[in-house]
C-alpha positions as CSV (number, residue, x, y, z in Angstrom):
1,X,-26.0,-14.4,-0.4
2,X,-28.8,-13.1,-2.6
3,X,-30.6,-9.8,-2.2
4,X,-34.3,-9.8,-2.2
5,X,-34.5,-8.0,-5.6
6,X,-31.8,-9.8,-7.5
7,X,-30.5,-13.0,-8.9
8,X,-27.7,-14.6,-6.9
9,X,-24.8,-13.5,-9.1
10,X,-24.8,-10.5,-11.3
11,X,-23.8,-6.9,-11.7
12,X,-24.6,-3.7,-10.0
13,X,-24.3,-0.9,-12.6
14,X,-23.6,2.5,-11.1
15,X,-24.6,6.0,-12.2
16,X,-22.6,9.0,-11.1
17,X,-25.3,10.1,-8.7
18,X,-25.1,6.9,-6.7
19,X,-21.3,7.1,-6.3
20,X,-21.5,10.7,-5.3
21,X,-24.3,10.0,-2.8
22,X,-22.4,7.2,-1.2
23,X,-19.2,9.1,-1.1
24,X,-20.8,12.1,0.7
25,X,-21.9,9.8,3.5
26,X,-18.7,7.8,3.7
27,X,-20.7,4.9,2.3
28,X,-18.4,3.8,-0.6
29,X,-17.2,0.7,1.3
30,X,-20.8,-0.6,1.2
31,X,-20.2,-1.5,-2.5
32,X,-17.7,-4.2,-1.4
33,X,-20.4,-5.7,0.8
34,X,-22.6,-6.6,-2.1
35,X,-22.4,-10.1,-3.6
36,X,-22.5,-8.6,-7.0
37,X,-19.7,-7.2,-9.2
38,X,-19.9,-3.5,-9.4
39,X,-19.3,-1.8,-12.8
40,X,-19.9,1.5,-14.5
41,X,-19.0,3.3,-17.8
42,X,-15.9,5.3,-18.4
43,X,-18.0,8.5,-18.6
44,X,-19.0,8.0,-14.9
45,X,-15.3,7.6,-14.0
46,X,-14.6,10.8,-15.9
47,X,-17.4,12.7,-14.2
48,X,-16.8,11.5,-10.6
49,X,-13.0,11.2,-10.6
50,X,-11.3,13.3,-13.3
51,X,-13.7,16.2,-13.5
52,X,-14.4,15.9,-9.7
53,X,-10.6,16.2,-9.0
54,X,-10.3,19.1,-11.4
55,X,-13.1,20.9,-9.6
56,X,-11.5,20.0,-6.2
57,X,-14.5,17.9,-5.0
58,X,-13.3,16.2,-1.9
59,X,-15.0,12.9,-2.8
60,X,-13.2,12.5,-6.1
61,X,-10.1,10.9,-4.5
62,X,-12.2,8.4,-2.5
63,X,-14.2,7.4,-5.6
64,X,-10.9,7.1,-7.5
65,X,-9.6,4.6,-4.9
66,X,-12.6,2.3,-5.6
67,X,-11.5,2.1,-9.2
68,X,-7.9,1.6,-8.3
69,X,-8.8,-1.2,-5.8
70,X,-11.0,-2.9,-8.4
71,X,-14.1,-2.6,-6.2
72,X,-15.7,-0.7,-9.2
73,X,-14.6,-1.6,-12.7
74,X,-15.1,0.3,-16.0
75,X,-16.9,-1.4,-18.8
76,X,-18.4,0.4,-21.7
77,X,-21.5,-0.9,-23.7
78,X,-21.1,-2.0,-27.3
79,X,-24.0,0.3,-28.3
80,X,-23.2,3.9,-27.6
81,X,-26.1,5.8,-29.2
82,X,-27.6,8.6,-27.0
83,X,-31.2,7.9,-26.0
84,X,-33.8,10.6,-26.3
85,X,-34.5,12.4,-23.0
86,X,-31.3,11.1,-21.3
87,X,-27.8,12.6,-21.1
88,X,-25.0,10.8,-23.0
89,X,-23.7,9.4,-19.7
90,X,-27.1,8.1,-18.6
91,X,-27.7,6.6,-22.0
92,X,-24.4,4.7,-21.7
93,X,-25.2,3.6,-18.1
94,X,-28.6,2.3,-19.2
95,X,-27.2,0.5,-22.2
96,X,-24.6,-1.2,-20.1
97,X,-27.2,-2.3,-17.6
98,X,-29.2,-3.9,-20.5
99,X,-26.1,-5.5,-22.1
100,X,-25.0,-7.2,-18.8
101,X,-28.5,-8.0,-17.6
102,X,-27.8,-6.1,-14.5
103,X,-29.1,-7.4,-11.2
104,X,-29.7,-3.7,-10.4
105,X,-29.0,-0.3,-11.7
106,X,-28.1,2.0,-8.8
107,X,-29.1,5.6,-9.3
108,X,-30.3,8.8,-7.6
109,X,-31.8,10.1,-10.8
110,X,-35.6,9.7,-11.0
111,X,-35.7,10.0,-14.8
112,X,-33.1,7.4,-15.3
113,X,-34.8,5.1,-12.7
114,X,-38.1,5.4,-14.5
115,X,-36.6,4.8,-17.9
116,X,-34.7,1.7,-16.6
117,X,-38.0,0.3,-15.2
118,X,-39.8,1.0,-18.4
119,X,-37.2,-1.1,-20.2
120,X,-37.7,-3.9,-17.7
121,X,-34.6,-3.4,-15.6
122,X,-34.3,-3.5,-11.9
123,X,-33.3,0.0,-10.7
124,X,-33.2,1.5,-7.3
125,X,-32.2,4.5,-5.4
126,X,-29.1,4.5,-3.2
127,X,-31.2,4.6,-0.1
128,X,-32.9,1.3,-1.2
129,X,-29.5,-0.3,-1.7
130,X,-28.5,0.7,1.9
131,X,-31.8,-0.7,3.2
132,X,-31.2,-4.0,1.4
133,X,-27.8,-4.3,3.0
134,X,-29.4,-3.7,6.4
135,X,-32.1,-6.4,5.7
136,X,-29.3,-8.8,4.6
137,X,-27.6,-8.0,7.9
138,X,-24.5,-6.7,6.1
139,X,-24.8,-3.4,8.0
140,X,-26.3,-2.4,11.4
141,X,-29.4,-0.4,11.9
142,X,-27.2,2.3,13.4
143,X,-25.1,2.5,10.3
144,X,-28.1,2.5,8.0
145,X,-29.8,5.3,10.0
146,X,-26.5,7.3,10.0
147,X,-26.2,7.0,6.2
148,X,-29.8,8.1,5.8
149,X,-29.1,11.2,8.0
150,X,-26.0,12.0,5.9
151,X,-28.0,11.6,2.7
152,X,-30.4,14.3,3.9
153,X,-27.6,16.5,5.4
154,X,-25.7,16.4,2.1
155,X,-28.9,17.2,0.2
156,X,-28.9,14.0,-1.8
157,X,-32.4,13.3,-0.5
158,X,-35.0,15.5,1.0
159,X,-36.3,14.9,4.5
160,X,-39.7,14.3,2.9
161,X,-38.4,11.6,0.6
162,X,-36.7,9.8,3.5
163,X,-39.8,10.0,5.6
164,X,-41.9,8.6,2.8
165,X,-39.3,6.0,2.2
166,X,-39.4,5.0,5.8
167,X,-43.1,4.2,5.5
168,X,-42.4,1.6,2.8
169,X,-39.3,0.0,4.2
């Protein structure tokens, strides 16, 4: 099964913000519904699992289980230079997406999304990923709408963003 925005087989590259957004809405299992392999850099693992656990974030354990189960795999890019205007982690995520010709870079960071698009990469917000799963009939409308409500309740998206997003979906 191919998503509207991708090639049939490829990689989803994840930023920390996408994992945290999905975790806060009990949406991590959605990553297994994608036809793509899901990868990220070791710095994202450190931020979301190791540092998250050290700071007692409740989602750190759930995110860690994704890595343990192989739903998300760690792969670091060959080029590791920091890009101007991006954090070290975002630079690594963007470089990995370029190296593997990612089908999509999944983020919740507008600066990273814009930079990816400027470099010719397909990038999207987590809400768009959820919408694509709904369009592909991988999740129900009820599940999609519940996730969207949780994204707002968890302050991952504003109500205004979700209302504007609903006009274009």
